[in-house]
C-alpha positions in Angstrom: -11.8 8.7 58.1 -10.7 8.9 54.6 -13.4 10.1 51.7 -12.4 9.9 48.2 -13.8 13.0 46.5 -13.2 14.4 43.3 -12.3 18.3 43.4 -14.5 20.4 42.1 -14.2 21.6 38.4 -12.5 24.7 37.7 -15.0 27.3 36.9 -15.4 27.8 32.8 -14.2 31.0 31.8 -16.6 33.5 30.4 -17.2 33.0 26.6 -15.5 36.2 25.3 -18.0 37.6 22.7 -17.2 40.7 20.3 -17.5 43.5 23.2 -14.9 41.7 25.5 -12.8 41.1 22.4 -12.9 44.6 21.2 -12.1 45.5 25.2 -9.2 43.7 25.1 -8.0 44.9 21.4 -8.6 48.8 22.6 -6.5 48.0 26.1 -3.9 46.7 23.5 -4.2 49.8 21.2 -3.3 51.7 24.2 -0.6 49.7 25.3 -2.3 48.5 28.1 -1.7 52.0 30.1 -5.4 53.0 29.9 -8.6 51.7 31.5 -12.0 51.9 30.3 -14.2 53.8 32.3 -17.2 53.3 30.4 -18.8 50.8 27.6 -21.8 51.4 26.1 -22.8 49.0 23.2 -26.2 49.5 20.5 -27.2 47.3 18.4 -27.1 49.2 14.6 -28.5 47.5 11.5 -28.7 48.1 7.5 -30.6 46.6 4.9 -27.5 44.4 4.3 -25.6 44.0 7.3 -26.0 43.7 11.0 -23.6 44.8 13.7 -22.9 46.9 17.5 -22.3 50.3 18.0 -19.5 51.3 20.7 -18.8 54.2 22.6 -15.5 53.3 24.6 -14.3 55.6 27.5 -10.5 55.2 28.5 -8.6 56.9 30.8 -4.8 57.6 31.0 -3.4 58.5 34.2 0.3 59.3 34.4 2.9 60.9 31.9 3.4 57.4 30.5 0.0 56.5 30.3 -0.4 60.3 28.5 1.7 59.4 25.7 0.6 55.7 24.8 -3.3 57.5 25.3 -1.7 59.4 22.8 -0.4 57.4 20.3 -3.8 55.5 20.9 -6.0 58.8 19.7 -2.9 59.0 16.0 -3.6 55.2 15.4 -7.1 54.0 16.1 -9.1 55.3 12.7 -6.4 52.8 10.5 -6.0 50.2 12.9 -5.9 47.1 11.3 -8.4 45.3 13.9 -8.4 41.2 14.6 -12.2 40.4 16.0 -13.2 36.7 15.6 -16.4 36.8 13.6 -16.8 40.6 13.4 -15.2 43.6 11.0 -14.9 46.9 12.1 -16.3 49.4 9.9 -15.5 52.5 11.7 -13.2 53.9 14.4 -13.0 57.5 15.6 -12.0 59.3 18.4 -15.1 61.6 19.5 -13.0 63.5 21.8 -10.4 63.8 24.3 -10.0 65.8 27.4 -6.5 66.3 29.7 -5.0 67.3 32.5 -2.0 68.7 33.1 -1.4 68.1 36.5 -1.3 65.3 37.6 -1.0 64.5 33.9 -4.2 62.6 32.2 -6.1 62.1 29.2 -9.6 61.1 29.0 -10.1 59.5 25.2 -13.9 58.8 24.4 -14.3 56.5 20.9 -16.6 55.2 18.8 -16.4 52.1 17.1 -19.0 50.5 14.0 -18.6 46.6 14.3 -20.3 44.7 11.7 -20.7 40.8 11.8 -19.0 38.7 9.2 -20.5 35.9 6.9 
């Protein structure tokens, strides 16, 4: 017996908000060699601006990844982020821990995102 059924629609991709876009931008800056092990976000506001403060920990494992992590540390403070609807007001590395054997690097950074508009 044959029944005409429409195939189910594929699920819609989850809406990518500032947190997800920031995550992608950080992974790109790390040349996709690191992985995020922690990401916390807190609302932030002043008299004239609103946004969020992010604390992100990235782990780079292996010699090639550690090299990418060192570049991440060097370039993060001056990096020009392109995050829709957001302005990166501040981006800083606040901690970095490394191990020689096996080679690894853990980088903690803080980023302040302000809503544009």
